[in-house]
C-alpha positions as CSV (number, residue, x, y, z in Angstrom):
1,M,0.0,0.0,0.0
2,K,1.2,3.5,-0.9
3,L,1.9,5.9,1.9
4,P,-0.1,8.7,0.2
5,E,-3.2,6.5,0.7
6,F,-2.5,6.3,4.5
7,K,-1.9,10.0,4.7
8,K,-5.3,10.6,3.0
9,Y,-6.8,8.3,5.6
10,L,-5.3,10.2,8.5
11,E,-6.6,13.5,7.2
12,S,-10.0,12.5,6.0
13,E,-11.0,9.7,8.5
14,K,-8.9,10.5,11.6
15,H,-9.1,14.3,11.0
16,Y,-5.4,14.8,11.7
17,S,-3.9,18.1,10.6
18,A,-1.7,18.2,7.6
19,H,1.3,18.8,9.8
20,T,0.5,15.8,12.0
21,S,-0.2,13.4,9.1
22,S,3.0,14.6,7.4
23,S,5.0,13.7,10.6
24,Y,3.5,10.2,10.5
25,I,4.5,9.7,6.9
26,R,8.0,11.1,7.6
27,D,8.5,8.5,10.4
28,L,7.3,5.7,8.1
29,E,9.7,6.8,5.4
30,Q,12.6,6.8,7.8
31,F,11.7,3.3,8.9
32,Q,11.4,2.3,5.2
33,E,14.9,3.7,4.5
34,F,16.2,1.7,7.5
35,I,14.8,-1.6,6.3
36,K,15.9,-1.1,2.7
37,E,18.9,-3.3,3.3
38,H,16.6,-6.2,4.1
39,E,14.9,-5.7,0.7
40,V,11.4,-5.8,2.2
41,D,8.5,-3.5,1.9
42,L,7.0,-1.7,4.9
43,K,4.1,-4.1,5.2
44,D,6.5,-7.1,5.1
45,A,8.7,-5.9,7.9
46,N,8.9,-7.8,11.2
47,Y,9.1,-6.7,14.8
48,S,12.8,-7.7,15.0
49,M,13.5,-4.9,12.5
50,V,11.5,-2.5,14.6
51,R,13.6,-3.3,17.6
52,Q,16.8,-2.8,15.6
53,W,15.5,0.6,14.4
54,M,14.8,1.5,18.0
55,S,18.3,0.6,19.0
56,E,19.7,2.8,16.2
57,L,17.5,5.7,17.3
58,M,18.7,5.3,20.9
59,D,22.3,5.3,19.7
60,A,21.6,8.5,17.8
61,A,20.7,10.0,21.2
62,L,17.0,10.6,20.3
63,T,14.8,11.1,23.4
64,S,12.4,8.5,24.5
65,R,9.5,10.9,23.7
66,T,10.7,11.2,20.1
67,I,11.2,7.4,19.7
68,N,7.8,6.8,21.2
69,R,6.3,9.1,18.6
70,K,7.9,7.2,15.8
71,M,6.7,4.0,17.2
72,S,3.2,5.5,17.4
73,S,3.4,6.2,13.7
74,L,4.2,2.6,13.0
75,K,1.4,1.3,15.3
76,S,-1.1,3.5,13.5
77,Y,0.1,2.3,10.1
78,Y,0.1,-1.4,10.9
79,K,-3.3,-1.1,12.6
80,Y,-4.6,0.5,9.4
81,L,-3.1,-2.3,7.3
82,R,-4.7,-4.9,9.5
83,A,-8.1,-3.2,9.3
84,Q,-7.8,-3.1,5.5
85,N,-7.0,-6.8,5.4
86,H,-3.6,-6.1,4.0
87,L,-2.1,-8.1,6.9
88,D,-3.0,-11.2,8.8
89,S,-1.7,-9.8,12.1
90,N,-0.4,-6.6,13.5
91,M,3.2,-7.0,14.8
92,M,3.0,-3.7,16.8
93,V,0.0,-4.8,18.9
94,L,2.2,-5.9,21.8
95,H,4.7,-3.1,21.5
96,K,5.2,-1.1,24.8
97,S,6.4,2.5,24.8
98,L,9.6,3.6,26.5
99,K,9.2,5.1,29.9
100,I,9.4,8.9,29.9
101,A,10.4,10.9,33.0
102,K,7.7,13.4,33.8
103,K,8.7,17.0,33.2
104,V,7.5,19.4,35.9
105,Q,6.2,22.5,34.1
106,V,6.2,25.4,36.5
107,P,3.3,27.8,35.7
108,F,3.6,31.6,35.9
109,S,2.6,33.0,39.2
110,Q,-0.4,35.3,39.5
111,K,2.0,38.1,40.4
112,E,4.0,37.5,37.2
113,L,0.9,37.8,35.1
114,S,-0.2,40.9,37.0
115,D,3.2,42.5,36.5
116,L,3.0,41.8,32.8
117,F,-0.5,43.1,32.2
118,N,0.3,46.2,34.3
119,Q,3.2,47.1,32.0
120,P,2.5,50.1,29.8
121,Y,2.4,49.7,26.0
122,N,1.9,52.0,23.0
123,E,-1.8,51.9,22.3
124,D,-1.2,53.3,18.8
125,S,1.3,50.6,17.8
126,F,-0.3,47.7,15.8
127,A,2.4,45.3,16.8
128,E,2.3,46.1,20.5
129,V,-1.5,45.9,20.7
130,R,-1.6,42.7,18.7
131,N,1.1,41.1,20.9
132,R,-0.8,42.0,24.1
133,A,-4.0,40.7,22.6
134,M,-2.4,37.4,21.8
135,I,-1.0,37.0,25.3
136,E,-4.4,38.0,26.7
137,L,-6.2,35.3,24.7
138,L,-3.6,32.6,25.5
139,Y,-4.0,33.2,29.2
140,V,-7.7,33.9,29.4
141,T,-8.8,31.0,27.2
142,G,-6.0,28.5,27.7
143,M,-5.9,27.9,23.9
144,R,-3.0,26.2,22.2
145,R,-0.6,28.1,20.0
146,A,-1.9,26.4,16.8
147,E,-5.4,27.3,17.8
148,L,-4.4,30.9,18.2
149,M,-2.9,30.8,14.7
150,G,-6.1,29.3,13.3
151,L,-8.5,31.9,14.8
152,T,-10.8,33.5,12.2
153,L,-12.6,36.8,12.4
154,D,-16.0,35.2,12.9
155,A,-14.7,32.9,15.6
156,V,-13.9,35.9,17.9
157,Q,-17.4,37.0,19.0
158,I,-16.7,40.1,21.1
159,S,-20.3,41.2,21.3
160,Q,-21.1,37.9,22.9
161,D,-18.0,37.7,25.1
162,R,-16.9,34.4,23.7
163,V,-14.5,32.8,21.2
164,K,-15.0,29.6,19.1
165,I,-11.8,27.5,19.2
166,L,-11.1,24.8,16.6
167,G,-9.0,22.3,18.4
168,K,-7.4,19.0,17.6
169,R,-9.2,16.8,15.1
170,N,-11.5,19.7,14.2
171,K,-13.3,19.6,17.6
172,E,-14.9,22.9,18.3
173,R,-15.3,24.4,21.7
174,I,-16.6,27.8,23.0
175,V,-14.7,29.6,25.7
176,P,-15.9,32.8,27.5
177,L,-14.0,36.1,27.2
178,L,-13.4,38.5,30.1
179,K,-14.0,42.3,29.8
180,S,-10.2,42.8,29.7
181,S,-10.1,40.5,26.7
182,T,-12.9,42.3,24.8
183,Q,-11.3,45.7,25.3
184,I,-7.8,44.7,24.0
185,L,-9.4,42.7,21.1
186,T,-11.5,45.7,20.1
187,D,-8.5,48.0,20.2
188,Y,-6.6,45.4,18.1
189,L,-9.3,45.2,15.5
190,N,-9.4,49.0,15.1
191,L,-5.7,48.9,14.2
192,R,-5.9,45.7,12.2
193,N,-8.7,46.5,9.8
194,P,-6.9,49.0,7.6
195,L,-4.1,46.5,7.0
196,T,-6.1,43.7,5.4
197,T,-8.1,43.0,2.3
198,D,-11.6,41.5,2.2
199,N,-10.1,38.1,1.6
200,E,-8.0,37.9,4.8
201,N,-10.0,36.0,7.4
202,H,-7.3,35.2,9.9
203,F,-7.8,37.1,13.1
204,F,-4.2,37.7,14.1
205,I,-2.0,39.0,11.3
206,T,1.5,40.5,10.8
207,D,2.2,44.1,9.9
208,S,2.2,43.1,6.3
209,G,-1.3,41.5,6.5
210,N,-0.2,37.8,6.5
211,P,-1.3,35.3,9.2
212,V,0.8,35.1,12.3
213,Y,3.1,32.1,12.5
214,A,4.3,29.8,15.2
215,S,7.8,31.3,15.8
216,L,6.4,34.8,16.0
217,I,4.0,33.8,18.8
218,Y,6.7,32.0,20.6
219,R,9.0,35.0,20.3
220,V,6.3,37.4,21.6
221,V,5.6,35.2,24.7
222,T,9.3,34.8,25.6
223,D,10.2,38.4,25.0
224,Y,7.3,39.7,27.2
225,F,7.8,37.2,30.1
226,K,11.5,37.7,30.2
227,Q,10.7,41.1,31.6
228,V,8.7,39.8,34.5
229,S,9.9,36.3,35.1
230,L,13.2,34.5,35.9
231,K,11.9,31.1,34.7
232,V,14.1,29.2,32.4
233,K,11.2,27.6,30.6
234,V,9.0,30.1,28.9
235,S,6.6,29.2,26.1
236,P,3.0,29.6,24.9
237,H,2.3,26.2,26.3
238,I,3.3,27.4,29.8
239,L,0.5,30.0,29.5
240,R,-2.0,27.2,28.8
241,H,-0.5,25.3,31.8
242,T,-0.9,28.5,33.9
243,F,-4.5,29.0,32.8
244,A,-5.5,25.5,34.0
245,T,-3.5,25.8,37.2
246,H,-4.9,29.2,38.2
247,L,-8.4,28.0,37.6
248,L,-7.9,24.9,39.7
249,D,-6.2,27.0,42.4
250,Q,-9.3,29.1,42.6
251,G,-11.6,26.1,43.1
252,A,-12.7,25.5,39.5
253,D,-14.3,22.1,38.8
254,L,-11.9,19.7,37.0
255,N,-14.5,18.7,34.4
256,A,-15.1,22.3,33.6
257,V,-11.4,22.9,33.1
258,K,-11.3,19.8,30.9
259,E,-14.0,21.3,28.6
260,L,-12.3,24.7,28.5
261,L,-9.0,23.1,27.5
262,G,-10.6,20.9,24.8
263,H,-9.4,17.6,26.3
264,T,-11.1,14.4,25.3
265,S,-10.0,12.6,28.4
266,L,-10.0,13.7,32.0
267,A,-6.6,12.1,32.5
268,S,-5.1,14.7,30.2
269,T,-6.4,17.5,32.5
270,Q,-5.3,15.8,35.7
271,V,-1.7,16.4,34.9
272,Y,-2.3,20.0,36.0
273,T,-3.7,19.2,39.4
274,H,-0.3,18.4,41.0
275,T,0.7,22.1,40.7
276,S,-2.4,23.1,42.6
277,M,-1.6,20.9,45.6
278,Q,-0.5,23.9,47.7
279,A,-3.9,25.5,47.2
280,L,-5.6,22.2,48.2
281,K,-3.4,22.0,51.3
282,D,-4.5,25.5,52.3
283,I,-8.2,24.7,51.8
284,H,-7.7,21.4,53.7
285,R,-6.1,23.2,56.7
286,K,-8.7,25.9,56.9
287,A,-11.7,23.6,56.5
288,H,-10.9,20.4,58.3
289,P,-12.3,20.2,61.9
290,R,-9.1,18.5,63.2
291,N,-7.2,21.7,62.4
292,K,-9.5,24.0,64.3
């Protein structure tokens, strides 16, 4: 079976993004290159070859997370082949992922966020207003960087104090906006509109009218937070992590946070609860009769 057929399946049936499906195909092509010396096609490979490839990836100092991602690509491919009756059995069905050490992501403190939003900025500068608006949305809604890039004009419904976010696998969710959000977004739109044509539907754009891109958003977040934070790890995802942690610290229901984040599984949301443990301890001490 040709890989383009599998890519089409990932995008049309699994609703994976073009970027994700291309990553899967790239992993499969790398494995295909590795087994070329055995003169077998991808569908004819055996698990021993997979183990040899894993060893080579480890020798190349790839992280366990990266190797697991490549194995996940193989698992998806062979599962598809089995479902299409191209194989009698799936050699990857018993494969176990490598263990990954959990990374502790430290969220920004409420003081750091307060210090950032209290910093003055040029309200007549398109770039400065846009940058503040992007940070505002990342923190207030907890959306992913890719979701911010994909926002359209009709998705940001300022009059209704809400934003429609198109998440992974085209799953849509609606997240409320705060008054601080609607104000900065209105200011941004007033500066944005003269820069675009009628055909430009992306909400966030560059000075030249093109859609914002991933490295620009990353640079904006790191540049701004370097002014108020000494954290080594600064990224748009830390803002998403901070959003979830701050809501949980203030007593938000875990299921509600799950919906706001666009998670399909509660287990994905629970990774944020460990950073809220201090808040839980404080509540426990104040409320428990044994501590009176």
